[in-house]
C-alpha positions as CSV (number, residue, x, y, z in Angstrom):
1,M,148.7,74.3,106.3
2,K,148.1,70.5,107.4
3,S,148.2,69.1,111.4
4,N,151.6,67.7,112.5
5,T,149.5,65.1,114.1
6,T,150.0,62.0,112.8
7,P,147.5,60.4,110.4
8,W,148.1,56.7,112.3
9,S,146.5,58.0,115.4
10,W,143.1,58.6,113.8
11,V,143.1,57.1,110.2
12,P,142.7,53.9,111.9
13,S,140.4,54.7,114.1
14,L,138.2,56.5,112.3
15,Y,137.6,54.0,109.5
16,F,137.2,51.0,112.4
17,A,134.6,53.3,113.4
18,Q,133.0,54.0,110.2
19,G,132.8,50.1,109.2
20,L,131.2,48.8,112.2
21,P,127.9,50.2,112.6
22,Y,127.4,49.3,109.0
23,V,127.7,45.6,109.9
24,M,126.0,45.9,113.3
25,V,123.0,47.8,111.0
26,M,122.9,45.1,108.0
27,T,124.1,41.8,109.6
28,V,124.3,41.5,113.4
29,S,120.4,42.8,113.3
30,V,119.9,39.8,111.2
31,I,121.5,37.4,113.6
32,M,119.6,39.1,117.0
33,Y,116.1,38.9,115.8
34,K,116.7,35.0,114.5
35,R,117.5,34.5,117.9
36,L,114.9,36.3,119.2
37,E,112.6,34.4,117.0
38,V,111.1,36.7,114.8
39,S,109.7,35.8,111.7
40,N,111.7,35.0,108.7
41,T,109.4,37.1,106.9
42,D,109.4,40.4,109.1
43,I,113.3,40.2,109.7
44,A,113.7,40.2,105.5
45,L,111.3,42.7,105.2
46,Y,112.6,45.2,107.8
47,T,116.2,44.7,108.0
48,S,116.6,45.1,104.1
49,W,114.9,48.7,104.0
50,L,117.4,49.5,106.7
51,Y,120.4,50.1,103.4
52,L,118.6,52.8,102.1
53,P,120.5,56.0,104.0
54,W,123.3,54.4,102.5
55,V,121.8,54.3,99.2
56,I,120.6,57.9,99.7
57,K,123.0,59.8,101.1
58,P,124.0,62.0,98.2
59,L,121.3,63.3,98.9
60,W,121.7,65.1,102.0
61,S,126.1,65.7,101.7
62,P,125.0,69.2,100.8
63,F,124.0,70.0,104.2
64,V,127.4,68.5,105.7
65,D,129.1,70.8,104.1
66,L,126.8,73.9,104.8
67,L,126.7,73.1,108.3
68,K,129.3,73.0,110.8
69,T,133.0,71.5,110.2
70,K,133.3,67.9,108.9
71,R,135.0,67.5,112.4
72,W,131.9,68.5,114.2
73,W,129.5,65.9,112.0
74,I,132.1,62.9,112.9
75,I,132.5,63.6,116.6
76,V,128.6,64.4,116.8
77,M,127.6,61.5,114.6
78,Q,129.6,58.9,116.4
79,L,128.1,60.0,119.9
80,M,124.8,59.4,117.7
81,V,125.5,55.5,116.8
82,G,126.3,55.5,120.7
83,A,122.9,56.5,121.7
84,G,121.5,54.3,119.1
85,L,123.1,51.1,119.9
86,A,122.5,52.1,123.7
87,G,119.2,52.3,122.5
88,V,118.6,49.1,120.7
89,A,120.8,47.5,124.3
90,L,117.7,49.2,126.7
91,T,114.5,48.3,123.9
92,I,115.3,44.3,123.4
93,P,113.9,43.4,127.1
94,T,110.9,45.7,126.5
95,E,107.8,44.2,124.8
96,P,107.6,45.0,121.9
97,F,111.0,44.8,121.2
98,F,111.0,44.2,117.5
99,Q,109.5,48.0,116.5
100,Y,111.9,50.0,119.1
101,T,115.1,48.1,118.2
102,L,114.5,48.9,115.1
103,A,113.2,52.2,115.6
104,F,117.3,52.5,117.2
105,F,118.7,51.1,114.1
106,W,117.0,53.5,111.7
107,L,118.4,56.0,113.9
108,L,121.9,53.5,113.5
109,A,122.1,53.6,109.9
110,F,121.1,57.7,109.2
111,S,123.7,58.1,111.7
112,S,126.8,56.4,110.1
113,A,125.8,57.3,106.7
114,T,126.3,60.9,108.0
115,H,129.3,60.1,109.5
116,D,130.6,58.1,106.4
117,I,130.3,61.6,104.5
118,A,131.7,63.8,107.1
119,A,134.7,61.3,107.3
120,D,135.3,61.2,103.5
121,G,135.2,64.3,103.5
122,F,137.7,65.2,106.4
123,Y,140.2,62.7,105.1
124,M,140.9,64.2,101.5
125,L,141.2,68.0,103.5
126,A,142.8,66.6,106.6
127,L,145.9,65.0,104.5
128,E,148.1,66.2,102.1
129,E,147.9,64.3,98.6
130,H,150.5,61.9,99.0
131,E,149.4,61.4,102.6
132,Q,146.1,60.4,100.8
133,S,147.7,57.9,98.4
134,V,149.3,56.3,101.2
135,F,146.6,55.6,103.8
136,V,144.1,54.8,101.1
137,G,144.5,51.5,101.7
138,I,145.3,51.4,105.4
139,R,141.5,52.8,105.7
140,S,139.9,50.0,103.7
141,T,142.0,47.8,105.7
142,F,140.5,48.6,109.3
143,Y,137.0,49.3,107.6
144,R,137.3,45.5,106.6
145,V,139.0,44.6,110.4
146,A,135.3,46.4,111.4
147,M,133.5,44.2,109.4
148,I,135.0,41.0,111.0
149,A,135.0,42.4,114.3
150,G,131.1,42.8,114.0
151,Q,129.9,39.6,112.3
152,G,132.6,37.7,113.9
153,L,134.1,38.5,117.1
154,L,130.5,40.6,118.8
155,V,128.6,37.9,117.6
156,V,131.4,35.1,119.5
157,V,130.1,37.6,122.9
158,A,126.9,37.4,122.5
159,G,127.0,33.6,122.2
160,Y,129.3,33.7,125.1
161,F,126.2,35.6,127.2
162,E,124.2,33.3,126.0
163,N,125.6,30.3,128.1
164,T,125.6,31.9,131.0
165,T,122.1,33.8,131.1
166,N,119.3,34.3,128.4
167,I,118.9,35.6,124.9
168,Q,117.8,38.9,125.6
169,T,120.1,39.7,128.2
170,A,123.4,38.7,126.1
171,W,122.0,41.0,123.4
172,S,121.4,43.2,125.5
173,I,125.2,43.4,127.0
174,T,127.0,42.5,124.0
175,F,124.8,46.2,122.3
176,G,125.8,47.7,125.8
177,I,129.3,46.6,125.4
178,L,129.3,48.4,121.7
179,A,127.5,51.7,122.6
180,L,130.5,52.3,125.4
181,T,132.5,51.4,122.7
182,F,131.7,54.4,120.5
183,V,131.8,57.2,123.6
184,L,135.3,56.2,123.5
185,F,135.6,56.5,120.4
186,H,134.0,59.6,120.6
187,L,136.4,60.8,123.2
188,Y,139.3,59.6,121.8
189,H,138.4,61.4,118.7
190,L,137.3,64.7,120.4
191,F,140.7,65.0,121.4
192,L,143.2,63.4,118.7
193,L,141.1,64.1,115.7
194,P,143.1,67.5,113.6
195,R,141.8,70.6,113.0
196,P,142.7,71.3,109.2
197,A,142.4,74.6,108.4
198,T,140.4,74.3,105.2
199,D,137.7,72.5,107.4
200,L,135.6,75.1,107.5
201,P,131.3,75.4,107.5
202,V,129.6,77.7,104.1
203,G,129.5,80.7,106.2
204,H,125.4,82.4,106.6
205,N,124.7,85.7,108.1
206,S,121.6,84.9,109.3
207,S,119.3,81.8,109.4
208,R,117.2,83.0,106.4
209,D,120.2,82.8,104.4
210,L,121.3,79.5,106.0
211,I,117.7,78.3,104.4
212,R,118.0,80.2,101.1
213,D,121.2,79.1,100.5
214,S,119.9,75.0,101.6
215,W,117.5,75.5,99.2
216,Q,119.5,76.8,96.0
217,T,121.7,73.8,96.7
218,V,118.5,71.3,96.7
219,L,117.6,73.2,93.4
220,S,120.7,72.8,91.9
221,Y,121.1,69.3,92.4
222,F,118.2,68.4,90.8
223,D,118.5,70.6,87.9
224,K,121.7,68.7,86.6
225,P,121.3,67.3,83.4
226,G,120.8,63.6,83.3
227,I,119.4,64.3,87.3
228,G,117.0,61.2,86.8
229,T,119.2,58.4,85.4
230,A,121.3,59.5,88.3
231,L,119.1,59.3,91.1
232,A,117.8,55.8,89.7
233,F,121.6,54.4,89.5
234,L,121.6,55.9,93.4
235,L,118.6,54.1,94.4
236,L,118.9,50.8,92.3
237,Y,123.0,50.3,92.1
238,R,123.1,48.4,95.0
239,L,119.4,48.2,96.2
240,G,118.6,44.4,94.9
241,E,122.0,43.5,96.9
242,A,120.2,45.0,99.8
243,S,117.3,44.1,99.4
244,W,118.8,39.9,99.8
245,S,121.9,40.6,101.5
246,S,119.5,38.8,104.8
247,W,118.0,35.8,102.9
248,P,121.9,33.7,102.9
249,L,122.5,34.8,106.9
250,L,118.4,33.4,107.9
251,F,119.1,30.1,105.8
252,C,122.7,29.6,108.3
253,W,120.8,30.5,111.2
254,T,117.9,29.0,110.8
255,K,117.7,26.1,113.4
256,P,117.6,22.4,112.4
257,K,116.4,20.5,115.2
258,W,119.5,18.6,115.4
259,V,121.9,22.0,116.0
260,D,122.7,23.2,119.4
261,W,122.4,27.0,119.2
262,H,124.5,27.9,121.8
263,W,127.4,25.9,119.6
264,K,126.5,27.4,116.7
265,L,126.5,31.2,118.1
266,A,129.5,31.3,119.2
267,R,131.7,29.5,116.9
268,S,130.2,29.5,113.6
269,A,130.9,33.3,113.6
270,S,134.1,32.1,113.2
271,F,133.5,30.7,109.7
272,M,131.1,34.2,109.0
273,A,133.9,36.7,109.9
274,P,136.3,35.9,106.8
275,L,133.4,36.8,104.7
276,A,133.5,40.6,105.1
277,L,136.5,40.0,103.2
278,L,135.3,39.2,100.2
279,P,134.4,42.0,97.3
280,S,130.1,42.2,97.2
281,P,128.5,41.3,93.6
282,S,128.4,44.5,92.3
283,E,132.2,45.3,93.3
284,V,133.3,42.1,91.6
285,F,131.2,43.3,88.1
286,W,132.3,46.8,88.3
287,G,136.0,45.4,88.7
288,V,135.0,43.3,85.8
289,L,133.9,45.8,83.6
290,S,136.9,47.8,84.3
291,L,139.7,46.0,83.3
292,P,141.1,46.4,79.6
293,G,139.6,45.5,76.2
294,A,136.1,44.4,78.8
295,A,134.3,47.0,77.2
């Protein structure tokens, strides 16, 4: 039996919280490092690899089913995302800030990818089939709104603080605000998310049973026919796109001698934000390929 909680009270906020960490890791981190004068080579190399958790998340998705409920994973991962954002905020003023903040961005990436697994599964359990059809557009819309807020509004906020303080403090404040936001998300969903009767973990009598079932899950995953091709697809489908995604940002944010950085940071974000609505090259390719007669 489904919960009487209206989906409007949690679907928009859940998918807004799903999209925000992704854009912070994949887009805002590049802008921040560029502002903090990290070399283009280091930014392109290390931030491109941050996409990896979203590529390989199917490998650990079975463990989300085996351990705890999906609701539990959502609540805990939102708290972990908040902790990661707070870690970035606290380590920006340190030396060496690049290594420390990058470690917290990895925590953000894995926590966000795990949150995606749990949120999508929870969506299927908490809503009736007709409700899933109704809200599929709503969840996609709020995910895109989060993308706009991340690479638009938050960059504007950082630009505002740069006008009143130094660059490191400005970005520390920005990430601190976002960390507090995720603590609020955590508390909100702790009370507002429904508790579907079907949202149950796989039962285990002992830790030995848990280890055995986990190992069997891994073995059965790799024992499937065509697993090599499937894994290659998972790893390579959008890896190329992720590896070059930082280069347009680096090109746009490289400082010409005649540009005032404060003007550029605070105002060009309003140009960047709508770009989040554009489909990725891979989405366009597969969309076109799926058209009737395209094959």
